[in-house]
C-alpha positions as CSV (number, residue, x, y, z in Angstrom):
1,M,-16.1,-13.7,-2.3
2,K,-17.5,-13.0,1.2
3,Y,-19.5,-9.8,0.5
4,R,-19.7,-8.0,-2.9
5,Q,-17.3,-6.1,-5.0
6,L,-17.0,-2.4,-4.3
7,T,-18.6,-0.1,-6.8
8,K,-16.6,1.8,-9.3
9,E,-17.2,5.0,-7.2
10,Q,-16.0,3.2,-4.1
11,F,-12.9,2.0,-5.8
12,E,-12.2,5.5,-7.1
13,S,-12.6,7.0,-3.6
14,L,-10.2,4.3,-2.2
15,H,-7.7,4.4,-5.0
16,E,-4.8,5.2,-2.6
17,D,-5.7,2.3,-0.3
18,F,-6.1,0.1,-3.4
19,A,-2.6,1.1,-4.6
20,R,-1.2,0.2,-1.1
21,F,-3.1,-3.1,-1.3
22,L,-1.6,-3.8,-4.7
23,A,1.9,-3.0,-3.3
24,T,1.4,-5.5,-0.5
25,Q,0.7,-8.1,-3.3
26,S,3.9,-7.0,-5.0
27,I,1.9,-5.5,-7.9
28,D,3.2,-2.1,-9.2
29,A,1.2,0.3,-11.4
30,K,2.6,-1.0,-14.7
31,E,1.9,-4.6,-13.8
32,W,-1.6,-3.7,-12.6
33,S,-2.3,-2.0,-16.0
34,Q,-1.1,-5.2,-17.8
35,I,-3.2,-7.4,-15.6
36,K,-6.4,-5.3,-16.2
37,T,-5.9,-5.6,-20.0
38,E,-4.5,-9.2,-20.3
39,K,-5.8,-11.1,-17.3
40,L,-9.3,-10.0,-16.5
41,D,-10.0,-13.0,-14.3
42,V,-6.9,-12.2,-12.2
43,A,-7.9,-8.5,-12.0
44,E,-11.4,-9.5,-10.9
45,E,-10.0,-11.7,-8.1
46,V,-7.7,-9.0,-6.9
47,M,-10.6,-6.5,-6.8
48,N,-12.7,-9.1,-5.0
49,V,-10.1,-9.7,-2.3
50,F,-9.6,-6.0,-1.8
51,S,-13.4,-5.5,-1.5
52,D,-13.7,-8.2,1.1
53,V,-10.8,-6.5,3.1
54,V,-12.5,-3.1,3.0
55,W,-16.0,-4.5,3.9
56,D,-14.5,-6.5,6.8
57,D,-12.8,-3.4,8.1
58,V,-15.9,-1.2,7.8
59,L,-18.3,-3.9,9.3
60,T,-16.0,-4.6,12.2
61,K,-16.1,-0.9,13.1
62,T,-19.9,-0.8,12.7
63,N,-21.9,-0.6,16.0
64,Y,-25.3,0.8,14.8
65,V,-27.4,0.3,11.7
66,E,-30.8,1.8,10.9
67,H,-33.5,1.4,8.3
68,F,-36.3,3.9,7.6
69,S,-39.5,3.4,5.6
70,K,-42.5,5.6,5.3
71,T,-44.2,4.2,8.4
72,S,-41.6,2.3,10.3
73,V,-38.0,2.4,11.6
74,N,-35.7,-0.5,12.5
75,L,-32.8,0.4,14.7
76,F,-30.0,-2.0,15.4
77,K,-27.2,-2.1,17.9
78,C,-24.5,-4.6,16.9
79,D,-22.6,-5.9,19.9
80,A,-19.9,-8.5,19.7
81,V,-22.2,-11.6,20.2
82,E,-25.7,-10.4,19.7
83,I,-27.8,-7.8,17.9
84,H,-30.4,-5.6,19.5
85,R,-33.3,-4.3,17.6
86,I,-35.8,-1.5,18.3
87,A,-38.7,-1.6,15.8
88,I,-41.0,1.4,15.6
89,K,-44.2,1.5,13.7
90,I,-46.5,4.5,13.1
91,T,-50.2,3.6,12.8
92,W,-51.4,6.8,11.1
93,D,-50.6,8.4,7.8
94,I,-47.2,10.0,8.3
95,N,-44.1,9.8,6.2
96,L,-40.9,9.1,8.3
97,L,-38.8,9.6,5.2
98,E,-39.6,13.3,5.2
99,Q,-38.1,15.7,7.7
100,E,-41.5,16.7,9.1
101,G,-42.5,13.1,9.8
102,F,-39.2,12.3,11.4
103,E,-39.3,15.4,13.6
104,W,-42.8,14.5,14.6
105,L,-41.7,11.0,15.7
106,M,-38.8,12.4,17.7
107,Q,-41.0,14.9,19.5
108,N,-43.9,12.4,20.1
109,P,-42.3,9.1,20.7
110,M,-44.9,8.1,23.3
111,D,-47.9,9.0,21.2
112,N,-50.7,6.4,21.0
113,S,-50.0,6.0,17.2
114,V,-46.4,4.9,17.9
115,E,-45.7,1.2,18.6
116,I,-42.3,0.3,19.8
117,F,-40.9,-3.2,20.1
118,R,-37.5,-4.4,21.4
119,G,-35.6,-7.6,21.0
120,S,-32.2,-9.1,21.0
121,K,-30.8,-12.3,19.4
122,P,-27.4,-13.9,19.0
123,Y,-25.9,-13.8,15.6
124,N,-26.7,-16.8,13.4
125,Q,-24.1,-19.3,12.6
126,E,-22.7,-16.8,10.1
127,D,-20.4,-14.3,11.6
128,R,-21.4,-10.8,12.9
129,N,-20.1,-8.9,9.9
130,T,-22.1,-11.0,7.4
131,E,-25.3,-10.3,9.2
132,I,-24.6,-6.6,9.3
133,F,-23.7,-6.6,5.6
134,D,-27.0,-8.4,4.9
135,L,-28.9,-5.5,6.7
136,I,-27.0,-3.0,4.6
137,E,-27.7,-4.8,1.4
138,K,-31.4,-4.7,2.3
139,G,-31.4,-0.9,2.6
140,S,-30.1,-0.2,6.1
141,S,-27.5,2.5,6.7
142,I,-24.6,2.6,9.1
143,S,-25.3,5.2,11.9
144,K,-23.8,6.7,15.0
145,G,-26.5,5.3,17.2
146,E,-28.1,8.4,18.5
147,I,-31.6,7.4,17.5
148,F,-31.2,3.9,18.8
149,E,-29.9,5.2,22.2
150,Y,-32.7,7.8,22.4
151,F,-35.4,5.2,22.0
152,N,-33.6,2.7,24.1
153,Q,-33.6,5.1,27.0
154,L,-37.3,5.8,26.5
155,V,-38.3,2.2,26.6
156,S,-35.9,1.0,29.4
């Protein structure tokens, strides 16, 4: 398995897609019910393959990822061959996880208590999607990139 199996909730929300996937594997509803009860290892493998297909599709379409903590923000732009990072650190007591703290940062990005660092690197030997998946597993969220582009313009 390349990534991780989708959660029960994710499978439920993708049940129509999963049904189509099963159909491409020539597995109908009756046969799937039988597999789930009699061949758990086969059911696991089918669910793992579907999960990898879904993750690959989502990650291939992902261009931005962000991670917030109380006093820092990591913003990533995921190009085809390299990943760009803007790291923001706040040096005074503010909570960026709360609306008030986030709004303060957006209104005062050049304040002396805001440190901004930029960098880029090519993806490791692993492929692009695996690196983005690793960021998500560590708590990052897929984003539309507005915050990255805002700070990128400020520091360019």
